[in-house]
C-alpha angles and dihedrals in degrees: 000000000000128000118236133186118222120208111199147148132210145186103235096199096103097036134083090226133287101292124081113254134172118277093354130098115242136181092242092053094047092054094043091053092051093051092044090054093051094047096041088236129149090230135347117199123214128192120215131208089245148322124287117193129237112302096009118130133218123211092177121023131162128204134167132217139177112231139160113256095253104139143027105267096237089053091048092050090050093048094048091050090051089059100040121085119256089258092070127054128183109212099186144343116213135183110248137178116288090246097050111125120192094210106033097041092054111109098188143005128205126203131187128201116199127209131182122193098195122065110263121171093196099063104035093113092051105037138037117246104225117176103183119100112259131210100215094183091059090046091055091046087056091051090068089068090057095057122100138033107317145144106264098189090127089064098040130100109252123255099017122157099237121130093224140012094211115118131173109225112195101173134027122161143145116225126192110213097179141350091282105026134068138154140204118226124195132176127192142152088249142351136219124229111284090359099128094045091049091048092049090049091052093046091051085057087056090046093055088045095242089127132019125249089249092059089070089067089051092050091052092048093053091062088209123125089210088066095062124076129251121299118249120238120277101242097082096052124099131180091226108180143001121204124202 
């Protein structure tokens, strides 16, 4: 058996996240079924670089899998894509070292959250329609309090099974791409469940001037999910890049 990395992307709208779960369709299960069919195997297991929640998209996602060297890799990529639904694409499959791990070898992950302020029927599934006026300068001022190695319990989903809520955020910024479109980008060594969506929801409260930028630091210091604001919907969130 040889270990391979799989570089892929997916539209998460029709999936209940990346990870396999009972009675719900996931990205992981869909790819595993496609590979099992090609290799005439009862079940082939793949390991992803991390979880994404229901409805969240991935522009750049890495998984690894152990397979027999049965086909040329370009042929294998073509054949898997023929089986997969249009919502998932495999860009390339590459041989890697036997100890490569898609999750544990990743050194950073970047997410983007997209917002549009003018009604647009063509991007509803990939961006949040937000109609209130935003002070982007204040939102970026608040981003400075998110940077660094901190306990992000205030932005984490309750009762998760992680060993620590400490994350090292190296980049956090809002960028306006046009008069009616903007996105938030954040990079860290790891993320907690629901963390990005909770941070975006809180920063939007800063942008609408309901809270001050400095209050974000207070929210983090309290280490209490009840202190942060509501999470934004999933459709605007993309896992944007994985670094190894």
